[in-house]
N, C-alpha and C positions, 0 to 999 in steps of 0.2 A: 327838221334838223335832227340828226342822230345824236342821242345822248349816251355817253359812256355809262355803263352800269356801276363802275367804281371810280372814285377819284379821291385824292387826299386833299384835305382842307384843314388848316390849323392843327396839323399833327394828328388828325383822325381820318378814318376811312369813311367816305360818304357812300352809302349803298343805295342805288336806284334800280331795284329789281321789282318786277311786277309780282303780284300775289301767286301767279302760277309757278314762277321760278322759285319763289320762297317756299312754297308748298313742296315742290320737287326736292329741294335741298333737305327739307325736314324729313321727307319720306325716305330718300335714298340713304340718308345718314342713319335713320332708324334701321333700315335693312342691313346696313353695314354692322351696326351693333349686334343684330341677330346672328350674322355670319361669324363675327368675332367670338361671341359667347358660345356658339355651337362648336367653334374651332374646327372648321372644315379645311384641313390642310391643302386640299386640292385647289380651293378657291383663294386661300390666304397665302399661298406660297410666295407671291410677289411682295407681300408685306413682311415676311420673315425669310429673307434670302439666305442662302447658304453662306456661312462665314468661313468655313474651312472645307472647300470642295475636295481636297485630297486626304482628309482625315475625318472619317465618319464619327469616330468617338469624340474628337475635339469639337466637331460641329454640334453634336448632340449635347455635349456639356455646355457649350456656349448658348445654344438655343434654350436649354433649361434655365440657365442663369438669367437671361434677359427677357424671356417671353412674358412673364407676369408684369414686369415693369413697362414693357412696350404696350401690352394690352391695356394697362391702366391709363397710360398716356393717350392711347387712341380713344378709349371710352370717355375720358375727360374732354378730349377734343370734340367728340360727338355731342356731349352735354353742352359744351360752350356754343357750338354752332346752333343747336336746337334752341337754346335760351336766348340767342341774339338774332336769329334768322329774320325776325320781323322788325328789327331795329333799322333806322335810317342812317345812323352813325354808329360806328364801332371803333374800338381802339385798334391801333396798328398791330398789337399783339394778338388781338382777337382775329384780325384779318389773316395773320400768319397761321393761326389755328384753323381757320376756314380753309386756307390753301391746303394744309396738310390733310384735313378730313376729306375734302373734295378729291384730292389726289388718291387717297386710299380707296374711296368708292370707285374711282376710275380703274385703279389697279385690279380690284376684285371683279368688277364688271367686265373689264377687258380680258381677264383670265377666263371668266365664264364664257365670253363670246369668242375666245381665241383670237383676239385682236393682235395684229402685229404691225410693225412699222411699214410694212409693204402694202397694207390696206389703203385703197385709194379714196375712201370716204364716201363712195357711192353706195346708197342703200336701196336694195331692191324691195319695193313695197310688198312683194309676195313672200319675202323672207319671213319665216316665223319669228325671227329675232329682230325684225325691223324696228319695233318700238324701243327695245333695249339699246339698239345701235344709235338711234336718235338721241336717247338719254345720254349715252356715252359721248356723243359729239357735243351736245349742249354743255355737259360738264367740262369737257375739254376746252370749249370756248370760254366758259366762265372762269375756269382756272387760269387760262392765258390772260384774260382781261384783268383779273384780280392781281396776277403776278406783275403785269405791266404797271398797274397803278401803284402797287406796293414798291416796286423798284424805283419808280419816279419819286418816291418819298425819301429815298436814301441820299 
């Protein structure tokens, strides 16, 4: 029988992930931390979208104003995921943080892989990025399952 990886019980999120997935989440979140701290604009552009597309100066001012706060929130989310990734039960607030961090990893990885909505999901095993694309798909599925479980708790 198929077991859902996430479910809500007594106001908390029950996490049923195997060690491989937990290790993957810890690894990719640490890689996200490295990308954020190095501040590679080409990889993080989806994390810091343009607020004022028609006014370069206003957008620059806005980005300067919010960047550090957003960075700190993202780093805190990574810390929270890493400190709870092996827990079998997490709070709903921690589940929200997991969703945010997993999505950020997906955005950065999707940018690096140039993933678009038109991609069909087929992965050519000879593709040099095949492993990264599988990770992207796994993260997408985990995020979807976590989101469904979280929405069911509302």
